[in-house]
C-alpha positions in Angstrom: 0.0 0.0 0.0 1.5 3.3 -1.1 0.8 6.0 1.5 1.4 9.8 1.3 2.2 11.6 4.5 1.3 15.3 4.7 1.1 17.9 7.5 0.4 21.5 8.2 3.5 23.7 8.3 3.2 23.9 12.1 5.1 20.6 12.3 8.3 22.7 12.1 10.3 20.0 10.3 13.4 21.1 8.5 13.5 21.4 4.7 15.9 18.5 4.6 13.5 16.2 6.6 10.6 17.2 4.4 12.5 16.6 1.1 14.2 13.4 2.3 10.9 11.8 3.4 8.7 13.3 0.6 6.3 14.9 3.1 3.7 17.2 1.7 3.4 20.5 3.6 0.2 22.7 3.8 1.4 26.1 4.7 -0.8 28.2 7.0 -0.8 32.0 6.8 0.7 34.7 8.9 -0.6 38.3 8.6 1.7 41.2 9.4 -0.4 44.3 9.3 -1.9 44.5 5.8 0.4 41.8 4.4 -0.3 38.1 4.3 2.5 35.5 4.0 2.6 31.8 3.9 4.5 30.1 6.8 8.1 29.9 5.6 8.0 33.0 3.4 9.2 35.2 6.3 11.8 34.6 9.0 11.5 34.8 12.8 13.5 38.1 12.6 10.7 39.6 10.4 8.2 38.7 13.1 10.3 40.1 15.9 10.8 43.4 14.0 7.0 43.6 13.3 6.1 43.1 17.0 8.8 45.6 18.1 7.5 48.3 15.7 3.8 47.7 16.0 3.5 46.5 19.6 1.1 43.8 18.5 1.4 40.1 17.5 1.0 38.9 13.9 -2.3 37.3 13.1 -2.4 33.6 12.0 -4.9 32.2 9.6 -6.2 28.6 9.4 -6.6 26.9 6.1 -10.0 26.9 4.4 -12.1 24.0 3.1 -11.3 24.9 -0.5 -7.6 25.1 0.2 -7.5 21.7 1.9 -9.5 20.2 -0.9 -7.0 21.5 -3.5 -4.1 20.3 -1.4 -5.4 16.8 -1.0 -6.3 16.6 -4.7 -2.7 17.6 -5.5 -1.0 15.2 -3.2 -3.2 12.1 -3.5 -2.6 11.0 -7.1 -0.2 8.0 -7.3 -1.0 6.9 -3.8 -3.5 4.5 -2.3 -4.1 6.7 0.8 -3.1 10.0 2.3 -2.6 10.7 6.0 -2.6 14.4 7.0 -1.6 16.0 10.3 -3.0 19.2 11.8 -2.0 21.4 14.6 -4.1 20.8 17.7 -7.8 21.4 17.1 -7.7 23.4 20.4 -5.3 25.9 18.8 -6.8 26.2 15.3 -9.9 25.5 13.2 -7.6 24.0 10.5 -8.4 20.5 11.7 -12.1 21.0 11.2 -11.6 22.3 7.6 -9.3 19.4 6.8 -11.7 16.8 8.0 -14.5 18.3 6.0 -12.3 18.4 2.9 -11.3 14.7 3.4 -14.9 13.6 3.0 -14.6 14.4 -0.7 -12.0 11.7 -1.4 -13.9 8.5 -0.7 -12.2 7.4 2.4 -8.7 7.7 1.0 -7.7 10.7 3.1 -7.2 10.3 6.8 -6.9 13.5 9.0 -5.2 13.4 12.4 -5.5 16.0 15.1 -1.9 15.9 16.5 -3.1 17.4 19.8 0.3 19.1 19.6 2.3 21.8 17.8 5.7 22.4 16.4 7.9 19.3 16.4 5.6 17.6 18.9 3.5 17.3 15.8 6.6 16.7 13.7 7.5 13.6 15.8 4.2 12.0 14.9 4.6 12.9 11.3 7.9 11.2 11.1 6.6 8.2 13.1 3.8 7.8 10.5 6.3 8.0 7.7 8.4 5.2 9.4 5.3 3.0 9.7 4.3 3.7 6.1 7.8 2.8 4.9 7.5 -0.4 6.9 4.4 -1.4 4.9 1.7 -0.8 7.5 -1.8 -0.1 6.1 -3.2 3.4 6.5 -5.9 2.6 9.1 -3.4 0.8 11.3 -1.0 3.7 11.1 -3.7 6.1 12.1 -4.7 4.0 15.1 -1.1 3.7 16.2 -0.5 7.4 15.9 -3.7 8.2 17.8 -2.4 6.0 20.6 0.9 7.8 20.7 -0.4 11.4 20.9 -0.7 11.4 24.7 2.9 10.2 24.9 4.5 13.1 23.0 6.4 15.5 25.3 5.5 18.8 23.8 7.1 21.4 26.1 9.3 24.5 25.9 10.7 27.3 28.1 10.2 30.9 26.9 12.8 33.5 27.7 10.1 36.2 28.2 6.4 36.1 28.5 5.6 39.2 26.4 4.4 37.3 23.4 2.2 35.0 25.6 0.8 38.1 27.3 0.0 39.8 24.0 -1.7 36.6 22.8 -3.9 36.4 25.9 -2.1 33.4 27.3 -0.5 35.2 30.2 -1.9 37.8 32.7 -0.3 41.2 33.2 0.4 40.2 36.9 2.2 37.0 35.7 4.2 39.0 33.1 5.3 41.6 35.7 6.1 38.9 38.2 8.2 37.0 35.7 10.2 40.0 34.8 10.8 41.0 38.4 11.7 37.5 39.7 13.3 36.3 36.5 10.8 33.4 36.2 10.5 31.2 33.1 7.6 28.8 33.0 7.8 25.3 31.5 4.9 25.4 29.0 3.5 21.9 28.2 0.7 20.3 26.1 -1.6 18.7 28.6 -2.6 15.6 26.5 -5.8 17.2 25.2 -4.1 19.7 22.9 -4.1 22.6 25.3 -1.0 24.4 26.6 -0.5 24.9 30.3 2.2 26.2 32.6 3.5 23.2 34.4 6.5 24.5 36.4 8.4 27.8 36.9 12.2 28.1 36.8 14.1 31.1 38.2 17.2 32.7 36.9 18.9 33.1 33.6 18.0 30.9 30.6 21.1 28.7 30.9 20.2 27.8 34.4 16.6 27.2 33.4 17.4 24.9 30.5 19.7 22.9 32.8 16.8 22.4 35.3 14.3 21.8 32.5 16.4 19.0 30.9 17.0 17.5 34.4 13.2 17.5 35.0 12.6 15.8 31.7 15.1 13.1 32.5 13.4 12.5 35.9 9.9 12.4 34.4 10.6 10.3 31.4 12.6 7.3 32.5 11.4 5.3 29.4 11.3 6.9 26.0 11.4 6.2 22.3 15.0 6.5 21.4 14.5 7.0 17.7 14.7 10.8 17.6 14.5 13.9 19.7 14.0 17.5 18.6 15.7 20.6 20.1 13.4 23.3 18.7 13.8 27.0 19.3 12.8 30.4 18.0 16.1 31.9 16.9 17.6 31.2 20.4 21.1 32.2 21.3 23.7 29.8 19.8 25.2 29.2 23.2 21.8 28.2 24.6 21.1 25.8 21.8 24.6 24.2 22.2 24.0 23.8 25.9 20.7 22.1 25.3 22.4 19.7 22.9 25.1 18.9 25.4 22.6 18.3 28.2 20.4 16.0 26.0 23.5 14.0 25.0 24.5 13.6 28.7 21.1 12.7 30.0 19.4 10.7 27.1 20.3 8.1 24.5 18.6 9.2 21.3 19.6 7.7 18.0 19.1 11.1 16.4 19.0 14.6 17.9 17.6 17.2 15.4 17.8 21.0 15.8 15.0 22.9 14.2 14.0 26.6 14.2 10.3 27.1 14.8 8.3 28.4 11.9 6.5 31.7 11.7 3.2 30.3 13.1 4.8 29.0 16.3 7.2 32.0 16.6 4.3 34.4 16.4 3.0 33.1 19.8 6.2 32.4 21.8 8.8 35.0 21.0 12.6 34.9 20.6 14.9 32.6 22.6 12.1 30.1 23.4 13.6 26.5 23.5 12.0 23.1 23.8 13.3 19.5 23.9 10.6 17.2 22.4 10.4 13.4 22.1 8.0 10.5 22.5 7.8 8.7 25.8 7.0 5.0 26.3 
């Protein structure tokens, strides 16, 4: 059975991973003032500059029914089935539109709510590709992936809470308190596709990332060693290298991939945010 794997651009996979695995990417939209761009057409620095100058966050736009229909029609030919991944339905209406569009293709298009974002979603996309390459049928892949969603560690630590505050995900009191006390929350996906603040770290980002990785090691004694993502929004090089060193010291992944978050995710988290993402067992 020949299966095509596709995903919204929010999976934050690198261009090399996308090309190597032949993954189809549906690009969501980012709106900066009066200008609309597809995810990937602008850089994180463009977003940071826009927020600095305007004082507001970019707007993000979900895909429409017509756009998903066209995307599936373009990617399905030559395949027996197509499996598509969406950013959490709790974060975007994209999943609803994709599901509606899938009804037009006679059961050949399967749509999965990743209940994640960024490379938390990317991990599931690559796992589905691995299963498809192993000859598993589409329905079995979908069932397997749905069972893995709650095991994906989708978490990150932001350097500042300004973007979360502007986006309505952080109160003014929490913002002020974080700045005064140098607090950095560990933001996690709660298993239902919603982001919550799980823990707070105090001090500079280097100290916070050390404690963050140590907490991940303590919480996840058993994990899928296939791959891990270190994903960040244009974080300082020294911080990224520190995260790589800590992951190498505390875990035994076959592959550790560094990726820079796309414009959709960057629009909501701000510069120097960093996460270590993988699948637990």
